[in-house]
N, C-alpha and C positions, 0 to 999 in steps of 0.2 A: 503493497500501500504505499503510494506517494503522497506524505506529509505536506507537499509544496503546492498542492494543488485544494482549492477550495473546494467542495461539494454543496450539491442544492441543501438548503435548509439549516447550513454551518453557520451558527452565534461567533461573530468579528468579536474578539477580546483583546488578542494580544497585538503587540502594534506586528510582529509579523502576517498576522492575519489581514490587519489595512494593509500593509503591502503589497501583498499578492493580490488582494481585491482591486490598489489601483491597477497591478499589472495585468490582472485577468478580466480586469471590467466587469463581473458580472452585474446583476440588478441587483441590490439591496433593498431591504423593507426595514424603517427605522420606526419602534415604537419605544412607547416608557409604559408601564403597567397596562400592558395588551394594549393597546390603542396604538392605529400605525398615527405618526403625525403626519406623513407629507404621501404623497405617490412615491412609487417604490424611484429608485435613481441608482447614480453607478460614486462609488467613493472618488473624489479626486485627491483630496490631500486629508492628511490629517497631521494631530499633536499630542501629546501629552492630554492636553483637556479638552481639544474638540474635533471633531469630524466633519469636512467641508465636504456636501456631494455639490454633481456636476449641475445642478440647476441652481445652485449657490446658496442651499440652506444649509444651517454651522449646526450643528448640536452636540453636546457636552456627552462626553463617551462613558462617565459615569453613575448616568442615570435615564441612559437611554440603551436600547437594546436594538442594534446593528448583524441582522441576519441576512445571508443569501438568498432570495426567490427558488422557492422550489419549483 
């Protein structure tokens, strides 16, 4: 099994996950407390505190859940 490939339904948690998401460009669903916040989009950048999506929206890493679309 290759750990350097994102799978459908995989939660992005570690920096490596976000780096792979930027390279592979899967559609990512962002939610908070089970509620989807925006239409699914692609991760364009991240840092220790936030994640920026291709549509320009910015989300805090600690309070939101990032999952690749199934």
